[in-house]
C-alpha angles and dihedrals in degrees: 000000000000110000102188126076114244114186132151101347086203103132119102122217089256091052090051090051091050092050092050094046090049090051094050099042104076135088087349086076106030099040110013099047093064091048091051093050088049089056103035104022115207090345085075084091088065091043090061096041095045092047089049089054091049090050090052090064090062093037089061088058090050090048093053094047093044091054090053097041104033097181137103118282107070116196092002092057094046096049091047094050096046107026101030141248105311097041086049090053091050091051092049095045091047089053091050093048094045097053090044093052091045089057090065092056092048094049092049085056088053090053092050093053094045087062092048093049097050096031099242133131100218120146105276088226090075093060091042093054092047091052091047091055091048095049093043091053090046093053093045087060091058144281096264094070092041090051095051092053090047093062093054093046094051094050092050098050097046092051092051093049093049090056091049092050094049092051090047091053090052093053102038119114133190090246089062088071094056123134089025096188105031092163098034128242091309093067092047091052090046086056090053090056093050094043092057087080090064094059102049092096091077087087092070091084092059091043091059096037093125090065098050121098114242086002096179088066105024101046094060092045093047092048094054095038093052092053091051093048093047092048088057092049093049095048090045091056091049089053089051090051091051092047089057090060094213118190091234138001133227144127093314097046098107088058092046092048092050090054090052094047100037107016127238092318089057090054091054092049093049091046089053089047090052091051091050090045099049093044089049094050094044091049091048090050092052091049092047093049091052091052091053092052093048090051094049094046092049089058092046092243090130129026113276092232088067088064100043107170128231123158088353093301130109094240097187090054092048091050093046090049091049090053092052092047090050091053092051092046089054089052086052098189108139097193092049091052093048093050094046090051090051092053093056098042093045087056091057094045091050091055091047092051091049089050090053092050091053092046094050092049096044109050090176087077091063118100110253118263091006122146114208145166109281117212109227117247096020115254095355098101096040087051090050089048092052093046093047092050091050091046091051090051090053091055092059123090110272094232090055092048091049092049092050093049090048089055089055094048094046088054088058087078086077090054094059101038117111112238124235127234087256089053091051089053090052091051090055089049091051093051090052089051090051090045096243126141107266091213089066092071105110137158111279105238091205095057122094118225135206127176118249119220 
């Protein structure tokens, strides 16, 4: 039985890199970078670079597993193959929750920049909700239309950011980096914890591995390359913020810096770039979440009725995700949303790193005659990835960690629910959509079952 969906295999390595970069470059630049500079000062440069290095430890685990299992699914697929059914479910559900929660942060960024573009002081939640309704409707119509719009949005935002970075490099002075650690090492490390949110999109390459040409080679390369490119973009934007010498820094600082460096026209251009960027990232998150749900439903890890298909999209999942995003938008606390996202995604990354450790130590688990990406120094980097994920979790507020873990455990209800005949029919439909043999659908022996009323 082949558990991963393999479809067109039409994406080149460069296309995969572009998709990952587009996914990561969003509110993490236009909203989060100003907040980080406000906390860490010039040492925000180190916050972004150090966090990028920490993420690479886990990315090496993803790269190894992706080269062995070159199919769609990412962390969910790896944990399920190596650790078993329920850990796999937890990894997949955590991925779904994390990208859904992240969408709320991104759309609040959209609302902030709508105000800046049109010169109003409306509550950013109005713009966020309007964008959520638009993107939900778009994704309910089907992934083809959503995907076409995504390409145009990514190209626009990257071009605008490159111009901002180049101008910042021209204007930066040594004095702009003094004092380098205004809040001490503690503020720089706090910045690392917050910045982690900005890098989580690297997983998109592994999630779509079944559609990448020569995926055993290209998925690992694209994963690592995208992290490096995005780290350069993030640090370049921080340099531009410092070069603008703003009196204070916050969620609107990229706009304020562009006005200083370019004038009022520059502010309009950056605001438009932020709108393209946040819409692009939110749309990519909604698409990614839907792919996770399709994958889990196809393996009978969740009831099929949760992934009811229309226009190639699991509409019930999209609507549930939209409801959760709406709730978080109404709460409106950016720091809370970032930390809650980190709890869920760190849970997935921990399981993936543990999977890589087991795989490296037990060669019998490897498919026969299979070439794959070998992590240097054996289990060292997967161990560092596991340790860094656990350390990041310990830096978060205990109530936030508890809330995130509760979200994962509540989701376990889906794991134990008995499916209905209608749900079984939907599972067969999903497997046809993913081009898998329908006759391979079988009861998962590792999944608990209870009868629903």
